[in-house]
C-alpha positions in Angstrom: -57.3 15.7 -5.0 -55.3 12.8 -3.6 -51.6 12.5 -3.0 -49.3 9.6 -2.0 -46.6 9.9 0.7 -44.1 7.2 1.5 -42.7 6.4 5.0 -40.8 3.6 6.7 -42.6 0.4 5.5 -45.9 2.2 5.2 -47.6 3.8 2.2 -50.1 6.5 3.1 -52.9 7.6 0.8 -53.9 11.2 1.5 -56.8 13.5 0.7 -54.9 16.8 0.2 -58.0 19.0 0.4 -59.0 17.7 3.8 -55.4 16.9 5.0 -56.6 13.5 6.1 -55.2 10.0 5.5 -57.6 7.9 3.4 -55.7 4.6 3.6 -52.6 3.1 5.2 -51.1 0.5 2.9 -48.9 -2.2 4.5 -46.7 -4.7 2.8 -43.2 -3.4 2.6 -40.7 -4.6 5.1 -38.1 -1.9 4.8 -37.8 1.8 3.9 -40.1 2.8 1.0 -37.8 4.7 -1.2 -39.8 5.8 -4.2 -43.2 5.7 -6.0 -45.0 6.6 -9.2 -48.6 7.0 -10.3 -50.0 5.2 -13.3 -50.4 7.4 -16.4 -53.6 5.7 -17.4 -55.4 5.3 -14.0 -55.0 7.7 -11.1 -56.2 5.0 -8.7 -53.1 2.8 -9.3 -49.5 3.4 -8.4 -46.3 1.6 -7.7 -43.8 1.9 -4.8 -40.2 0.6 -4.5 -38.6 -0.3 -1.2 -35.2 -1.3 0.2 -36.7 -4.7 0.8 -35.9 -5.4 -2.9 -39.6 -5.4 -4.0 -41.9 -3.2 -6.1 -45.6 -3.3 -5.3 -48.5 -2.3 -7.5 -51.4 -0.8 -5.5 -55.0 -0.2 -6.4 -56.8 1.9 -3.8 -60.1 0.6 -5.0 -59.3 -2.8 -3.5 -61.1 -3.2 -0.2 -58.4 -5.1 1.7 -55.7 -2.5 0.9 -53.2 -5.1 -0.2 -50.9 -4.8 -3.2 -52.3 -6.4 -6.3 -48.9 -7.4 -7.7 -45.3 -7.6 -6.5 -42.0 -8.0 -8.3 -38.5 -8.6 -6.9 -35.7 -6.5 -8.3 -33.1 -8.4 -6.4 -31.5 -5.3 -4.9 -32.7 -2.3 -2.8 -34.9 -0.2 -5.0 -33.7 3.4 -5.6 -36.3 4.5 -8.1 -39.3 3.2 -10.0 -41.5 4.7 -12.7 -44.3 3.8 -15.1 -43.6 3.9 -18.8 -46.1 5.9 -20.9 -48.2 2.9 -21.9 -49.0 2.2 -18.2 -48.4 -1.5 -18.8 -44.7 -1.4 -18.2 -42.6 -0.2 -15.3 -38.9 0.5 -14.9 -37.0 -0.1 -11.6 -33.5 1.0 -10.6 -31.5 -0.8 -8.0 -28.0 -2.1 -7.6 -26.2 -1.6 -10.9 -29.2 -2.5 -13.1 -32.3 -1.0 -14.6 -35.1 -3.5 -15.2 -38.2 -3.4 -17.4 -41.3 -5.3 -16.1 -44.5 -6.2 -17.9 -47.3 -5.4 -15.3 -50.1 -6.6 -17.6 -48.3 -9.9 -18.1 -48.2 -10.7 -14.4 -44.9 -8.9 -13.5 -42.7 -10.7 -16.1 -39.2 -9.4 -16.5 -38.7 -8.2 -20.0 -35.1 -6.8 -19.9 -32.3 -6.0 -17.5 -29.8 -3.2 -18.4 -26.6 -3.7 -16.4 -24.2 -1.2 -18.1 -23.5 0.8 -14.9 -20.6 -0.2 -12.5 -22.2 1.2 -9.3 -25.6 1.8 -7.8 -28.2 3.3 -10.1 -29.7 6.2 -8.1 -32.4 7.7 -10.4 -34.3 7.1 -13.7 -36.5 9.3 -15.8 -38.1 9.5 -19.3 -36.5 11.6 -22.0 -39.0 12.8 -24.6 -37.9 13.6 -28.2 -39.6 14.0 -31.6 -42.3 16.3 -32.7 -46.0 15.5 -32.1 -47.0 17.8 -35.0 -44.3 16.7 -37.4 -43.6 13.5 -39.3 -41.9 11.8 -36.4 -44.1 10.6 -33.6 -43.3 11.4 -30.0 -40.9 8.8 -28.6 -39.3 8.2 -25.2 -36.1 6.8 -23.8 -35.0 6.0 -20.3 -32.3 8.0 -18.7 -30.4 6.5 -15.8 -27.7 8.0 -13.6 -25.5 6.2 -11.1 -22.8 6.6 -8.5 -20.2 5.7 -11.2 -20.7 9.2 -12.7 -22.3 8.0 -15.9 -25.6 8.9 -17.5 -26.9 6.2 -19.8 -29.6 6.6 -22.4 -31.7 3.4 -23.0 -33.9 2.7 -25.9 -36.4 0.3 -24.4 -38.1 -0.3 -27.7 -35.0 -1.8 -29.3 -33.5 -2.8 -25.9 -30.1 -1.2 -26.2 -28.1 1.6 -24.7 -27.8 4.4 -27.3 -25.6 6.9 -25.5 -23.4 7.3 -22.5 -22.0 10.5 -20.9 -19.5 10.8 -18.0 -19.7 13.5 -15.3 -17.0 14.5 -12.8 -18.9 13.3 -9.7 -21.3 10.6 -8.5 -24.9 11.3 -9.9 -27.9 11.3 -7.6 -30.9 12.4 -9.7 -32.0 13.2 -13.2 -35.2 14.8 -14.6 -36.7 16.4 -17.7 -38.9 19.5 -17.8 -42.6 18.9 -18.8 -42.0 20.4 -22.2 -39.1 18.1 -22.8 -36.7 21.0 -23.6 -34.5 20.9 -20.5 -32.6 18.1 -18.8 -31.2 18.5 -15.2 -28.8 16.2 -13.3 -27.9 16.5 -9.6 -24.6 15.3 -8.2 -23.4 14.2 -4.8 -21.2 17.3 -4.4 -24.1 19.7 -4.8 -23.5 20.6 -8.4 -26.3 20.7 -11.1 -25.7 20.0 -14.7 -28.5 21.3 -17.0 -28.8 21.2 -20.8 -31.4 22.7 -23.1 -32.2 21.9 -26.7 -31.9 24.7 -29.2 -35.1 25.9 -30.9 -33.5 26.1 -34.4 -32.5 22.5 -34.1 -36.0 21.5 -33.1 -37.5 23.2 -36.0 -35.0 21.7 -38.5 -35.4 18.3 -37.0 -31.7 18.1 -36.0 -31.7 17.8 -32.2 -28.4 17.4 -30.3 -28.0 14.8 -27.5 -28.6 17.3 -24.7 -32.3 17.0 -25.6 -32.0 13.3 -26.6 -33.5 14.0 -30.0 -33.3 12.1 -33.2 -29.7 11.9 -34.3 -27.7 9.8 -36.7 -25.6 7.0 -35.2 -22.2 8.6 -34.8 -19.3 6.9 -36.5 -16.9 5.4 -34.0 -13.5 7.0 -34.1 -10.9 4.4 -35.0 -8.5 4.0 -32.0 -4.9 3.8 -32.8 -1.9 2.9 -30.6 -0.8 6.5 -30.7 -4.0 7.5 -28.8 -4.2 7.4 -25.0 -7.7 6.0 -25.1 -6.4 3.0 -27.0 -4.8 1.8 -23.8 -7.9 2.3 -21.8 -10.3 0.4 -24.1 -12.3 -2.3 -22.5 -11.5 -1.3 -18.9 -15.1 -0.8 -17.9 -16.4 -3.9 -19.7 -17.6 -6.7 -17.5 -16.4 -10.2 -18.2 -18.9 -12.8 -19.3 -19.3 -16.3 -17.8 -17.2 -17.8 -20.6 -14.3 -15.4 -20.3 -11.1 -16.6 -18.6 -9.8 -13.9 -16.3 -6.1 -13.4 -15.9 -5.5 -11.6 -12.6 -2.2 -10.0 -11.8 -0.9 -11.3 -8.5 -0.5 -8.7 -5.8 3.2 -7.9 -5.2 4.1 -8.6 -1.6 6.1 -5.9 0.2 8.9 -7.6 2.2 10.2 -6.3 5.4 13.9 -5.5 5.8 14.5 -8.6 7.9 12.8 -10.8 5.2 15.1 -9.3 2.6 18.1 -10.1 4.7 16.9 -13.7 5.3 16.5 -14.2 1.5 20.2 -13.1 1.2 21.2 -15.6 4.0 22.5 -12.7 6.2 21.2 -14.4 9.3 22.8 -12.3 12.0 21.9 -9.0 10.4 18.3 -10.2 10.0 18.1 -11.0 13.8 19.6 -7.7 14.8 17.3 -5.8 12.4 14.2 -7.4 13.8 15.4 -7.0 17.4 15.6 -3.2 16.8 11.9 -3.1 15.9 8.9 -3.1 18.2 7.0 -6.1 16.9 7.6 -9.3 19.1 5.8 -11.5 16.6 8.3 -10.7 13.9 11.2 -11.4 16.3 9.8 -14.8 17.2 9.1 -15.6 13.6 12.7 -14.8 12.6 14.0 -16.9 15.5 11.8 -19.8 14.4 13.1 -19.5 10.9 16.7 -19.4 12.1 16.0 -22.5 14.2 14.7 -24.3 11.1 17.9 -23.3 9.3 20.0 -24.3 12.4 21.6 -20.9 12.5 20.1 -19.3 15.7 22.8 -20.4 18.1 25.6 -19.4 15.6 24.0 -15.9 15.4 23.9 -15.6 19.2 27.5 -16.5 19.5 28.5 -13.8 16.9 26.6 -10.9 18.6 28.7 -8.1 20.0 27.9 -6.6 23.4 25.4 -4.0 22.1 23.6 -6.5 20.0 23.6 -9.0 22.9 22.0 -6.3 25.0 19.2 -6.0 22.5 18.6 -9.7 22.7 18.6 -9.8 26.6 16.3 -6.9 26.7 13.8 -8.7 24.4 14.0 -11.8 26.5 13.4 -9.9 29.7 10.2 -8.3 28.3 8.7 -11.3 26.4 10.1 -14.6 27.7 7.3 -14.9 30.4 4.5 -14.4 27.8 2.9 -17.9 27.4 2.7 -17.9 23.6 6.5 -17.0 23.3 7.8 -18.8 26.4 8.3 -22.2 24.8 11.0 -20.8 22.5 12.4 -17.9 24.5 13.0 -19.8 27.8 15.1 -22.4 26.0 17.0 -19.7 24.1 17.6 -17.8 27.3 19.2 -20.8 28.9 21.5 -21.2 25.8 22.5 -17.5 25.8 23.5 -17.7 29.5 25.6 -20.8 28.8 27.3 -19.5 25.7 27.9 -15.9 26.6 28.5 -16.1 30.4 32.1 -14.6 30.1 30.9 -11.6 28.1 28.0 -11.0 30.5 30.4 -11.0 33.6 32.7 -8.5 31.9 29.9 -5.9 31.1 28.0 -4.0 33.7 25.2 -3.2 31.2 24.7 -6.9 30.4 24.7 -7.7 34.1 21.8 -5.2 34.6 19.9 -6.9 31.8 20.4 -10.3 33.6 19.2 -8.8 36.9 16.1 -7.4 35.2 15.6 -10.8 33.5 15.9 -12.6 36.9 13.3 -10.3 38.5 10.9 -10.9 35.6 11.2 -14.7 36.0 10.8 -14.5 39.8 7.7 -12.4 39.4 6.3 -14.9 36.9 7.0 -17.8 39.3 5.2 -16.0 42.1 2.2 -15.4 39.9 2.1 -19.1 38.9 2.3 -20.2 42.5 -0.6 -17.9 43.4 -2.6 -19.3 40.5 -1.9 -22.8 41.7 -3.1 -21.9 45.2 -6.3 -20.4 43.8 -6.8 -23.5 41.7 -6.4 -25.7 44.7 -9.1 -23.7 46.5 -11.6 -23.7 43.6 -11.2 -27.3 42.4 -12.9 -28.9 45.5 -15.8 -26.4 45.2 -16.2 -27.2 41.5 -16.4 -30.9 42.3 -19.0 -30.4 45.0 -21.0 -28.2 42.7 -20.8 -30.9 40.0 -22.2 -33.5 42.4 -25.2 -31.4 43.1 
């Protein structure tokens, strides 16, 4: 008996009885995520990989290369043969696609009703082999959006949808088609089983995906909550014109004051914060409005202390110095008398003086270093 095991980029074909590898099949360029054996030929199987491709293998081929390849367009999460053996279903991204393997890998249909990644697919069996209705199959798909979709691939339409309270990771049916199990990302399992009396009477509920009459859609009225949620999960088509609500900008307190032309209060407000970029931006706005010097002249001693403290900390920073150095000169000229009369303001000026002197010493040292390096660079350039 032979078994297939998938690994990173490699498909290994095993002899289970001897525990030996019969073949190493190469071709995938990323993790091999899933696989399925053909229902009509045990020597053929398909594998799906995160490299977006599904490969059809035939172990009877001597060179051990895939005999067919289709590109899903997204990393493959699950792949399976359909009962006829000539069709395959792939799940990846937010779509489930049906491929015609006999027709050379032609894409027959793409179901894109999920909003997030489809993680697993399986076949749901319904009908009665011994009754009037022949055995039929539908594709079940589950996704991270919490929805399970039932897809009738004969009529190419979604026949049912069910919402669960968590992202869904896997789905499967029991061999007798009586029980359906769904696994979620939070470790919960949702299982449903069809009732025997319903099977015998031919009325099978959706838990078993049996033959049911098309339910009549409930008329939505404006008094229902669901009326206001209608169409929220529908995807727009290419011809639709989207009306997007612009995002509401949250203004800072200084921006609100500027909009009300309260210039001095805006300057004091932003000086009380800890963001120098906002302070410089407000100052530049006040310069554009020709109100910065007027605001400086109207500051009281405490507010003037905030301004001098800011100048002392940031006036030597290159990206701010162009504006702040000129402002510092104007402040000293306009408020000289107030500064002389206050010991606190004098201490700010002393600190400001030390900062400027230290910056001058740094610039002089940099010029000396530049003078030493420049001749060396010119000599190196000649060589």
